[in-house]
Backbone as a ProteinNet text record, in pm:
[ID]
protein_1_A
[PRIMARY]
MNQYQSIITEVDGAVGILTLNKAERHNAFDETLIAEITAGLRELEADPRVRAVVLSSTGKSFCAGADLNWMKRAAGYTPEENLRDAHKLAELMRTLNELSKPTIARVQGPAYGGGVGLIAACDIAIASYDALFALTEVKLGILPAVISPYVLAAIGERYGRRYMLSAERFSAAEAYRIGLVHEIVPGDEQLDEAIGEVLDSLLKNGPAAQAECKALIRVVSGQPIDAVTIEETAQRITRVRASAEGREGLSAFLEKRKPNWIAGS
[TERTIARY]
296.9	151.4	84.7	-22.5	-92.9	-201.5	-192.9	-286.6	-410	-422.3	-531.1	-641.3	-762.9	-877.4	-888.3	-853.5	-886.3	-765.9	-646.1	-524.6	-420	-317.3	-199.8	-78	10.4	137.5	250.4	349.8	465.9	587.2	704.9	829.7	908.5	943.3	1022.1	1151.8	1259.2	1384.7	1368.1	1387.2	1373.4	1237.8	1146.1	1016.4	905.4	827.9	708.3	589	504.3	386.3	262	171.9	42.9	-64.9	-134.3	-232.9	-372.9	-461.7	-603.4	-656.3	-720.3	-753.4	-901.3	-986.5	-1131.2	-1186	-1132	-1167.5	-1317.1	-1381.2	-1524.4	-1608.3	-1551.7	-1620	-1551.5	-1473	-1401.4	-1312.9	-1261.5	-1170.5	-1229.4	-1361.9	-1429.6	-1403.4	-1400.6	-1373.6	-1485.8	-1450.2	-1536.7	-1447.7	-1506.9	-1428.4	-1304	-1320.9	-1209.8	-1096.9	-1132.1	-1028.6	-952.6	-1024.4	-959.1	-861.6	-905.6	-818.8	-698.7	-721.1	-612	-509.8	-553.7	-456.7	-369.3	-431.1	-355.4	-253.2	-297.6	-207.3	-97.8	-133.7	-36.1	70.4	30.7	128.3	226.1	173.4	260	353.7	304.2	388.2	505.5	478.2	584.3	678.8	624.9	712.3	810.9	765	849.5	949.6	930.4	1017.1	1147.7	1261.8	1388.1	1432.5	1376.6	1413.2	1351.9	1241.6	1160.4	1211.9	1241.7	1289	1182.1	1085.6	977.7	854.6	737.8	611.4	528.3	478.9	387.7	247.5	150.2	10	-61	-112.9	-173.7	-306.7	-371.9	-501.1	-513.6	-593.7	-630.6	-758.5	-783.4	-908.9	-909.6	-1029.4	-1045.6	-1044.8	-1065.7	-1074.3	-963.4	-908.1	-811.5	-882.8	-985.7	-1066.4	-1191.1	-1307.8	-1434.3	-1495	-1414	-1468.5	-1530.2	-1640.2	-1703.2	-1790.5	-1782	-1865.1	-2011.1	-2103.3	-2244.3	-2303.5	-2265.2	-2316.6	-2270.3	-2145.2	-2093	-2170.1	-2199.2	-2271.9	-2414.6	-2476	-2610.3	-2606.2	-2503.2	-2488.7	-2464.7	-2381	-2346	-2466.5	-2563.6	-2683.6	-2758.7	-2740.8	-2807	-2720.7	-2599	-2507	-2549.8	-2510.4	-2523.9	-2417.5	-2433.3	-2327.7	-2191.2	-2190	-2062.6	-1999.3	-2080.7	-2028.3	-1978.2	-2051.2	-2007.4	-1876.5	-1861.9	-1738.5	-1621.9	-1646.7	-1542	-1495.7	-1590.3	-1555.1	-1473.1	-1514.4	-1442.8	-1300.1	-1284.9	-1151.3	-1062.3	-1119.9	-1039.9	-994.8	-1081.7	-1040.3	-934.4	-953.8	-856	-720.3	-720.4	-595.5	-525.5	-603.9	-546.1	-478.4	-548	-492.7	-368.9	-371.8	-256.2	-137.5	-165.2	-58.4	8.3	-72.7	-17.2	59.2	1.4	63.7	196.5	204.7	322	416	391.9	482.7	625	721.3	857.9	926.5	869.4	928.7	851.6	918.4	848.8	737.3	627.2	511.1	474.1	433.8	390.6	252.7	157.8	26.9	31.4	-7	-14.7	-162.6	-206.5	-350	-384.9	-452.4	-477.7	-623.8	-708.3	-848.9	-917.9	-1051	-1124	-1086.6	-1080.6	-1057.3	-1159.4	-1248	-1354.4	-1348.7	-1395.6	-1408.7	-1279.2	-1287.6	-1170.7	-1053.8	-1079.2	-969.5	-883.6	-947	-871.7	-788.2	-844.6	-770.7	-644.2	-652.7	-534.5	-425.4	-465.6	-368.6	-303.7	-385.4	-334.3	-239.4	-260.2	-175.7	-44.3	-30.2	96.8	191.5	320.7	420.1	421.8	401.4	411.9	293.6	233.4	120.5	137.1	121.5	129.9	4.6	-58.6	-186.6	-183.3	-266.6	-285	-384.5	-380.2	-465.4	-614.5	-653.6	-796.7	-844.7	-758.5	-801.8	-903	-998.2	-1097.6	-1102.2	-1140.3	-1137.2	-1264.9	-1308.4	-1422.4	-1427.9	-1466.2	-1496.3	-1647.9	-1704.8	-1847.4	-1935.2	-1876.6	-1950.4	-2078.2	-2073.8	-2193	-2310.8	-2283.4	-2393.7	-2475.3	-2410.8	-2475.8	-2521.1	-2508.4	-2550.8	-2452.1	-2328.4	-2224.6	-2107.8	-1993.1	-1881.7	-1748.7	-1646.2	-1515.2	-1429.8	-1482.1	-1420	-1284	-1277.5	-1155.4	-1041.2	-1072.2	-966.6	-931	-1009.7	-993.6	-855.2	-789.8	-657	-556.6	-565.7	-470	-503.5	-632.6	-675.1	-642.5	-670.8	-642	-492.1	-413.6	-268	-218.4	-288.6	-246.8	-293.5	-419.1	-474.7	-503.4	-495	-519.1	-666.6	-691.3	-828.4	-916	-859	-942.2	-1001.7	-916.2	-969.5	-1049.8	-1014.2	-1093.5	-1236.7	-1252.9	-1388.9	-1469.1	-1406.4	-1481.7	-1521.4	-1423.3	-1450.4	-1517.6	-1500.5	-1574.4	-1721	-1748	-1885.9	-1963.9	-1896.9	-1967.9	-1980	-1885.7	-1877.5	-1862.4	-1824	-1809.9	-1684.4	-1691.3	-1574.7	-1474	-1345.5	-1243.7	-1139.8	-1074.4	-987.3	-847.8	-769.4	-630	-553.2	-584.4	-517.3	-547.3	-670.5	-707	-642.7	-638.5	-572.3	-425.7	-363.3	-223.4	-213.1	-304.6	-299.5	-314.4	-399	-425.3	-334.8	-248.1	-148	-181.9	-292.9	-326.2	-232.4	-195.6	-98.2	20.8	137.2	259.4	287.3	230.6	263.4	146.6	120.8	20.2	82.7	43.9	103.9	-7.6	21.1	-86.4	-151.9	-73.9	-134.7	-56.8	-96.1	-37.5	112.9	155.8	298.2	380.1	332.8	402.8	393.6	283	266.2	375.6	398.2	502.5	641.8	662.9	792.7	817.9	716.5	731.9	756.7	684.1	704.6	843.9	888.9	1024.1	1130.6	1112.1	1209.4	1212.4	1094.3	1089.6	1153.9	1125.5	1185.2	1337.4	1388.4	1534.1	1592.9	1525.3	1572.6	1562.2	1448.8	1426.9	1530.6	1565.3	1653.1	1799.8	1832.7	1969.9	1993.9	1888.4	1898.8	1899.5	1947.3	1958.6	1822.6	1797.8	1666.6	1633	1730.5	1703.6	1677	1751.4	1729.5	1590.3	1543	1407.9	1302.2	1320.5	1225.4	1227.7	1348.2	1361.8	1300.4	1315.2	1261.3	1108.1	1047.7	902.4	855	926.9	890.7	909.6	1017.1	1043.6	929.5	885.5	777.2	650.9	618.5	498.3	508.4	627.7	645.9	646	712	734.1	617.1	549	444.1	336.4	309.1	203.3	243.6	367.2	410.9	470.6	459.5	526.1	677.2	749.7	896.2	939.8	927.7	962.7	1079.5	1112.9	1228.7	1211	1089	1063.2	1089.8	1038.5	1058.7	1206.2	1271.1	1413	1495.8	1465.2	1538.3	1511.8	1387.2	1351.3	1430.9	1439	1512.9	1662	1716.4	1859	1890.1	1802.1	1822.4	1817.7	1725.3	1709.7	1831.9	1882.3	1997.8	2121.9	2133.5	2247.4	2248.7	2130.3	2120.6	2149.2	2092.8	2106.6	2247.4	2307	2441.7	2541.9	2516.5	2608	2575.8	2469	2429.5	2523.9	2517.5	2601.5	2571.8	2445.1	2409.6	2457.1	2443.7	2490	2640.1	2715	2861	2900.3	2828.5	2855.9	2824.9	2715.4	2678.9	2781.6	2828.4	2929.2	3061.6	3101.1	3226.3	3219.8	3106.1	3091.1	3100.7	3040.3	3046.6	3190.7	3262	3399.8	3494.3	3463.6	3549.4	3505.8	3401	3349.7	3313.4	3238.4	3189.7	3042.2	2976.5	2836.4	2827.8	2730.7	2713.7	2666.2	2681.8	2657.6	2511.7	2419	2278	2234.7	2319.3	2286.6	2333.9	2244	2275.7	2394.2	2488.3	2603.1	2715.6	2700.2	2806.3	2923.4
-2367.3	-2390.8	-2274.5	-2222.1	-2110.4	-2164.2	-2130.2	-2185.6	-2098.8	-1992.8	-1897.3	-1916.5	-1871	-1877.2	-1750.9	-1636.1	-1507.3	-1423.9	-1468.7	-1395.7	-1494.8	-1440.5	-1518.7	-1447.2	-1521.2	-1463.9	-1534	-1457.4	-1514	-1427.4	-1487.7	-1415.8	-1422.3	-1304.8	-1293.3	-1221.9	-1298.8	-1239.6	-1185.7	-1054.5	-991.1	-923.5	-948.4	-880.3	-979.1	-946	-1022.1	-958.8	-1041.4	-990.4	-1052.3	-967.3	-1012.4	-964.8	-1058.9	-1026.3	-1062.1	-962	-989.1	-1064.9	-1180.7	-1272.3	-1310.6	-1209.9	-1231.5	-1143	-1160.1	-1071.8	-1072.7	-1189.4	-1199.4	-1117.5	-1084.8	-1000.9	-863.5	-828.7	-700.6	-681.4	-794.2	-793.4	-718.8	-733.1	-665.2	-737.4	-660.4	-713.5	-802	-914.5	-988.3	-1040.9	-1119.5	-1166.9	-1244	-1326.2	-1411	-1327.9	-1234.7	-1153.2	-1070.1	-1011.8	-930.7	-1016.2	-1133.9	-1222.6	-1268.9	-1297.8	-1351.2	-1244	-1121.6	-1015.2	-994.2	-990.6	-973.7	-1085.3	-1210.2	-1325	-1322.8	-1287.7	-1283	-1178.1	-1061.5	-956.4	-1003.8	-1070.6	-1120.7	-1229.2	-1311	-1415.7	-1352.4	-1249.7	-1184.9	-1105.7	-1046.9	-974.9	-1070	-1191.2	-1287.9	-1356.9	-1346.4	-1415.1	-1337.3	-1395.3	-1320.9	-1285.2	-1351.2	-1318.9	-1186.8	-1148.2	-1035.4	-904	-809.7	-677.4	-570.2	-596.8	-501.6	-580.8	-520.8	-590	-507.2	-573.3	-510.8	-565.1	-475.7	-513.2	-490.6	-596.7	-587.1	-662.1	-661.3	-728	-788.6	-892.8	-948.6	-881.8	-892.2	-843.2	-694.7	-639.6	-501.1	-401.7	-449.6	-359.1	-387.2	-280.4	-298.7	-352.8	-282.3	-329	-243.3	-308	-234.6	-205.3	-210	-182	-306.5	-289.5	-401	-482.8	-615.6	-706.4	-693.3	-681.9	-659.4	-775.1	-897.6	-1012.4	-1008.2	-966.5	-952.8	-843.8	-732.7	-623.5	-665.3	-748.4	-799.3	-884.8	-969.8	-1051.5	-963.4	-861.4	-774	-696.7	-673.4	-600.5	-674.7	-806.7	-887.1	-917.5	-863	-890.4	-816.4	-871.3	-800.2	-690.1	-592	-490.3	-551.9	-658.8	-724.2	-784.9	-846	-905.9	-797.7	-687.4	-577.3	-517.2	-505.1	-451.9	-546.3	-676.1	-774.3	-758.9	-741.7	-721.4	-593.8	-486.7	-359.7	-374.4	-447.2	-469	-546.4	-641.9	-720.5	-634.6	-547.2	-455.2	-358	-310	-219	-287	-415.7	-489.6	-505.7	-528	-533.9	-401.6	-290.8	-159.9	-128.9	-161.4	-136.5	-223	-348.8	-439	-386.6	-342.9	-289.7	-160.6	-72	57.3	42.3	-53.5	-66.8	-177.8	-235.4	-338.2	-282.6	-361.2	-310.5	-296.4	-356.8	-352	-251.7	-186	-90.9	-159	-87.3	-141.3	-51.2	-113.7	-40.6	-91.7	-1.3	-37.1	-25.5	-133.8	-135.7	-126	-5.8	21	22.5	-84.1	-99.8	-74.6	-40.8	-18.6	50.9	49.5	120	74.6	171.6	145.9	228.7	161.2	229.5	192.3	282.4	252.8	201.1	80	19.8	1.7	-5.5	-12.5	112.2	228.3	353.2	345.9	283.1	265.3	184	75.8	-6.2	76.9	156.1	239.2	339.9	403.8	505.4	446.3	320.2	256.2	204.8	202.1	163.6	283.8	256	363.5	438.6	364.9	420.7	366.7	449.6	405	454.6	362.6	395.9	342.6	424.4	387.6	407.8	332.4	353.2	466.9	525.7	640.7	610.6	486.5	453.9	414.6	422.2	394.3	500.6	457.1	548.1	526.9	632.4	627.2	688	637.1	697.8	646.2	734.8	697.8	696.2	580	566.6	542.2	536.4	485.8	563.7	698.6	774.4	749.3	702.3	664.2	550.8	470.1	354.1	382.6	509.5	545.5	504.5	477	442.8	539.8	511.8	605.8	532.1	596.5	532.3	544.2	496.1	522.5	456	325.7	250.2	294	328.9	368.6	516.5	594.4	740.2	787.5	728.1	780.6	772.9	666.5	645.7	734.2	746.8	831.7	978.4	1023.7	1163.3	1190.5	1091.6	1108.5	1122.6	1058.9	1063.6	1190.5	1229.2	1338.6	1464.5	1456.8	1573.1	1592.5	1672.9	1693.2	1761.8	1857.5	1937	1851.1	1769.8	1680.9	1567.5	1528.5	1427.4	1474.2	1600.2	1653.4	1643	1682.9	1678.7	1536.2	1447.8	1316.6	1219.4	1238.5	1155.4	1197.3	1326.5	1376.2	1362.1	1380	1376.8	1235.5	1148.4	1012.1	1012.7	1125.4	1132.1	1058.1	1007.1	940.3	1044.8	1010.2	1099.6	1018.9	1088.4	1023.7	997.5	922.2	899.6	1031.5	1122.1	1252.6	1329.6	1323.9	1390.2	1319.6	1186.4	1111.5	1150	1172.3	1218.4	1360.3	1444.9	1585.9	1600.6	1520.1	1535.1	1447.9	1368	1294.7	1151.6	1098.6	959.2	863.6	896.6	816.1	904.1	842	916.7	933.5	844.4	845.3	782.7	832.6	771.2	742.6	630.7	583.8	532.8	522.7	490.5	353.8	247.9	115	15.1	-113	-217.8	-233.1	-226.6	-243.8	-133.1	-10.6	102.9	98	42.3	25.9	-64.3	-175.5	-268.5	-207.8	-130.4	-64.6	37.6	115.7	218.4	154.5	46.9	-22.8	-84.5	-138.5	-194.8	-90.9	30.6	137.6	175.2	182.2	214	101.9	-22.4	-135.9	-134	-98.4	-87.9	9.7	121.2	219.1	164.8	103.6	51.9	-52.6	-139.8	-252.6	-212	-87.3	-38.8	10.5	22.9	89.8	-10.2	33.3	-54.9	-99.6	-231	-278.6	-239.5	-245.7	-204.3	-54.5	22.9	168	200.6	124.4	148.2	119.7	10.6	-20.8	89.5	134.4	242.9	372.8	395.4	516.8	517.2	402.2	392.6	419.7	364.1	388.2	535.2	595.8	737.1	824.9	797.4	877.5	868.1	746.3	729	808.6	812.8	881	1032.7	1082.4	1226.7	1297.4	1227.1	1291.7	1353.7	1479	1548.7	1601.4	1573.1	1618.9	1759.4	1837.1	1968.4	1950	2044.3	2038.5	2100.9	2019.9	2066.5	1985.1	2007	1939.4	1787.5	1741.7	1597.4	1535.4	1599.4	1548.7	1554.9	1664.7	1679.1	1571.3	1545.5	1441.7	1303.2	1279.4	1150.5	1127.3	1228.6	1212.5	1193.6	1265.3	1251.6	1111.2	1059.5	924.4	819.7	838	738.6	737.3	852.2	851.5	801.2	831.5	781.6	629.3	571.7	424.9	361.7	416.8	356.2	375.9	490.7	517.5	417.3	373.2	279.2	133	109.5	-28.4	-88.9	-221.6	-290.5	-240.6	-221.4	-175	-31.1	52.5	189.9	197.5	117.6	116.3	61.6	-42.6	-101.2	-1.3	69.7	167.6	277.7	329.7	435.4	382.4	261.4	201.6	179.9	128.7	102.9	232.8	339	468.7	519.1	512.8	562.6	477.5	348.1	255.9	240.3	317	317	175.8	104.1	-29.4	-39.3	-143.5	-165.9	-221.8	-177.4	-233.7	-378.5	-450.4	-594.4	-635	-538.2	-576.4	-574	-529.4	-531.4	-663.5	-737.2	-866.1	-853.8	-945.3	-945.9	-853.8	-790.9	-698.2	-774.4
-475	-468.8	-395.9	-453.6	-392.3	-300	-170	-73.7	-53.8	-135.3	-116.7	-220.8	-186.5	-278	-363.4	-305.4	-367.7	-406.5	-371.1	-407.5	-459.1	-522.1	-561.8	-503.9	-438.2	-395.7	-470.9	-511.2	-580.2	-552.3	-570.9	-550.6	-680.6	-732.8	-855.6	-820	-802.6	-757.5	-617.1	-602.1	-471.5	-453.2	-545.7	-544.5	-510	-408.6	-375.9	-445.4	-505.2	-576.5	-513.7	-468.5	-415.6	-511.2	-572.4	-675.2	-629	-626.9	-601.4	-721.9	-697.5	-806.7	-805.3	-795.8	-805.4	-917.1	-1037.6	-1148.8	-1176.1	-1159.3	-1188.5	-1091.2	-973.1	-874	-863.9	-965	-968.7	-845.5	-793.4	-677.9	-558.9	-542.3	-432.2	-300.3	-194.4	-60.2	-9	48.9	139.6	251.8	343.3	458.2	413.3	309	264.6	204.9	116.8	52.1	155.4	250.3	354	434.2	476.6	555.5	474.3	345.1	263.7	225.6	198.7	171.5	295.1	412.2	536.7	553.1	533.4	548	441.8	318.5	209.8	232.7	284	315.1	422.8	523.9	630.9	579.8	489.2	428	352.9	272.5	195.1	284.9	391.6	484.3	552.3	583.5	654	561.7	430	334.5	318.7	357.3	351.6	210.4	108.5	-29.4	-75.1	-13	-61.6	-6.8	-97.8	-61.5	-81.8	-171.1	-197.9	-240.3	-220.1	-248	-344.9	-450.1	-545.8	-521.3	-505.7	-488.7	-621.8	-681.7	-814.3	-815.9	-932	-947.1	-1085.8	-1095.8	-1225.6	-1274.9	-1404.9	-1461.4	-1489	-1505	-1547.6	-1432.4	-1309.5	-1194.7	-1095.6	-1037.1	-929.7	-806.2	-761.5	-647.5	-640	-648.4	-656.1	-519.6	-413.9	-281.3	-220.7	-150.4	-80.5	-175.2	-161.3	-239.7	-195	-290.4	-256.1	-177	-211.5	-135.8	9.8	28.8	164.7	238.7	170.2	234	270.6	183.8	217	342.7	353.2	473.7	595.3	577.7	689.4	741.5	653.5	695.1	804.7	808.6	911.2	1031.5	1033.8	1144.3	1271.4	1384.2	1511.1	1516	1605.5	1620.1	1650.2	1727	1760.1	1635.6	1549.9	1426.7	1330.4	1322.3	1236.6	1286.8	1418.1	1475	1446	1453.8	1423.5	1278.6	1185.9	1045	1025.5	1093.6	1082.5	1135	1244.3	1299.9	1202.7	1130.6	1035.4	917.1	868.1	762.5	814.4	936.8	996.5	1011.2	1045.3	1059.8	925.3	818.7	684.3	650.1	669.2	633.9	717	845.1	930.4	887.1	853.4	809.5	683	587	462.7	488.5	565.9	593.1	666.8	758.2	843.8	798	680.7	630.6	630	674.7	686.8	551.6	448.7	314.9	227.5	133.7	45.9	-33.3	-51.7	-123	-240.2	-350.1	-469.2	-510.5	-529.5	-583.6	-735.4	-803.2	-950.3	-988.3	-1025.5	-1041.2	-1189.3	-1236.7	-1379.4	-1418.2	-1320.1	-1351.7	-1236.3	-1233	-1127.8	-987.1	-895.6	-753.5	-676.1	-607.9	-535.7	-387.5	-302.6	-160.6	-100.6	-44.9	17.7	-75.9	-206.6	-303.4	-300.3	-279	-262.8	-134.9	-31.1	93.2	74	-4.6	-32	-99.5	-198.6	-271.7	-176.7	-93.8	-2.1	101.4	138.7	240.3	183.7	50.3	-11.7	-12.4	-15.8	-17	-149.6	-257.6	-392.4	-472.2	-556.1	-637.9	-781	-875.3	-1017.5	-1084.8	-1167.5	-1228.2	-1378.8	-1447.7	-1590.6	-1613.3	-1731.8	-1762.7	-1745.6	-1769	-1764	-1624.6	-1524.3	-1387.6	-1343.4	-1263.1	-1206.7	-1056	-984.7	-839.8	-783.5	-668.4	-599.1	-456.6	-367.2	-228.9	-218.4	-246	-275	-152.7	-34.3	82.1	112.2	103.8	142.3	48.3	-73.7	-163.3	-104.6	-21.5	39.4	181.6	222.1	356.9	464.4	424.7	522.7	505.4	564.4	552.2	548	488.2	471.9	597.6	708.5	838.2	852.2	826.4	853.7	762.5	637.9	543.7	554.8	628.4	627.7	672.3	773.8	810.5	696.5	616.6	508.2	388	359	247.3	275.8	397.5	431.1	434.5	476	472.5	329.4	234.9	94.2	24.2	43.1	-37.5	43.5	175.8	259.7	291.6	392.4	438.8	333.5	260.8	168.9	58.8	-7	-110.8	-49.4	71.9	141.4	160.3	197.3	215.2	84.5	-24.7	-150.8	-186.7	-194.3	-253.3	-156.9	-26.3	68	76	61.8	72.9	-57.7	-170.3	-299.1	-355.1	-321.2	-376.1	-528.3	-585.8	-731.7	-775.9	-897.3	-953.6	-1001.6	-991.2	-1046.3	-1122.3	-1215.4	-1312.7	-1254.8	-1332.5	-1295.3	-1290.9	-1383.5	-1384.3	-1256	-1210	-1084.8	-965.4	-968.6	-860.8	-850.3	-965.5	-968.2	-913	-952.5	-910.6	-759.8	-699.5	-555.7	-469.4	-533.3	-457.8	-422.4	-474.2	-444.4	-515.9	-639.9	-714.4	-751.9	-764	-790.9	-940.1	-1019.7	-1162.7	-1238.1	-1360.8	-1446.8	-1582.4	-1640.4	-1766.1	-1857.8	-1989.8	-2084.9	-2067.4	-2043	-2042.3	-1959.6	-1970.6	-1886.9	-1908.1	-2033.2	-2061.5	-1996.3	-2010.5	-1949.9	-1796.6	-1746.1	-1601.2	-1546	-1612.8	-1567.6	-1582.6	-1689.7	-1708.1	-1596.8	-1565.6	-1461.8	-1325.7	-1296.3	-1168.8	-1165.6	-1278.2	-1285.6	-1255.4	-1306.1	-1280	-1131.7	-1069.9	-926.7	-845.6	-884.2	-813.4	-825.8	-943.1	-960.6	-858.5	-838.6	-740.1	-597.7	-566.5	-430.9	-392.6	-487.9	-457	-442.8	-474.1	-455.3	-312.5	-234.1	-104.8	10	124	239.6	289.5	298.5	342.5	485.8	575.7	713.8	720	639.7	636.2	583.8	484.9	432.6	539.3	613.1	721.3	827.1	861.7	959.7	906.9	776.1	714.7	720.8	694.3	703	845.7	942.9	1083.1	1119.8	1069.7	1094.5	1043.1	921	861.6	946.3	992	1075.2	1204.9	1264.2	1392.7	1375.9	1271.7	1256.6	1188	1096.1	1016.9	1106	1080.6	1153.2	1289.7	1333.5	1464.9	1456.6	1562	1562.7	1564.8	1506	1510.1	1642.8	1747.3	1880.8	1934.7	2059.7	2119.7	2119.5	2138.7	2141.6	2004.2	1899.9	1764	1724.7	1756.3	1722.8	1792.2	1918.9	1991.6	1932.4	1895.4	1834.5	1706.5	1620.6	1494.6	1520.2	1617.1	1648.6	1700.5	1785.5	1840.3	1729.4	1634.9	1527.6	1435.2	1393.8	1303.9	1376.4	1505.4	1583.4	1586	1609.2	1614.9	1478.9	1373.1	1240.1	1185	1210.4	1160.8	1219.1	1342.6	1409.2	1376.5	1301.3	1270.4	1166.7	1154	1055.4	914.8	883.5	750	728	829.5	817.6	794	866.4	848.9	711.8	666.1	534.5	423.5	435.3	332.5	318.9	431	426.7	371.6	415.3	365.5	215	165.9	22.8	-56	-3.3	-71.6	-79.1	30.6	34.3	-50.1	-56.7	-132.4	-277.7	-314.8	-452.5	-500.2	-416.6	-452	-414.4	-463	-428	-286.4	-209.4	-75.5	-82.1	27.5	25.1	12.7	20	3	-144.4	-234	-376.6	-435.4	-502	-559.7	-654.3	-642	-730.8	-689	-571.5	-527.4	-469.3
[MASK]
+++++++++++++++++++++++++++++++++++++++++++++++++++++++++++++++++++++++++++++++++++++++++++++++++++++++++++++++++++++++++++++++++++++++++++++++++++++++++++++++++++++++++++++++++++++++++++++++++++++++++++++++++++++++++++++++++++++++++++++++++++++++++++++++++++++++++

């Protein structure tokens, strides 16, 4: 039974699927959707069956950014209420970015504003050819502040300057070129096939190692290669190599068998 109003969560084998389900509103953000995506991600993270999470949407749009009705309400908020809303969106982005399990964005249509933030906060993003993207905030006299760390990590400062300042729409091909998405495919069927292939690869790998790898990337990214960073990396591999999963992975490789985290091994 789905306990949410605006999303659907389901588990298919080892894959958790979180689907934005407000097609009539182009899956645009409001207080409810933000809270439910956050809760749904935490639900799938806590589920021991789930090894990877796919973020998808119903309808023609992946996510159209902020819902206009919500923005009209927000216009009348006090500064304290606006800050509370910003904190809730920030918590959603942080939760998605720091999820211990690999995440894939399935982008089947337009993604604007905060929708681009969701894609950037996922580990892997695959889009259909007809997907469109835009960081539209400055058109409304506001700015993409909360999503900016994730967007800049994905596309870099140079492209961030162009698309955050111009608010122009860009194609799936351009999103691929600048690094927002990893792969583009013709349509929905190919989208599911491509995601299936990535999931096949993800599910062959050590789940604890993947969680550690995500944490490693967050710690090392953007840091100078100095004594502190070198020591940090040495400490992390020492700890993981001695772990139960690390020992099992090496034993399985030497014994030419599947490790115990692969179903049916």
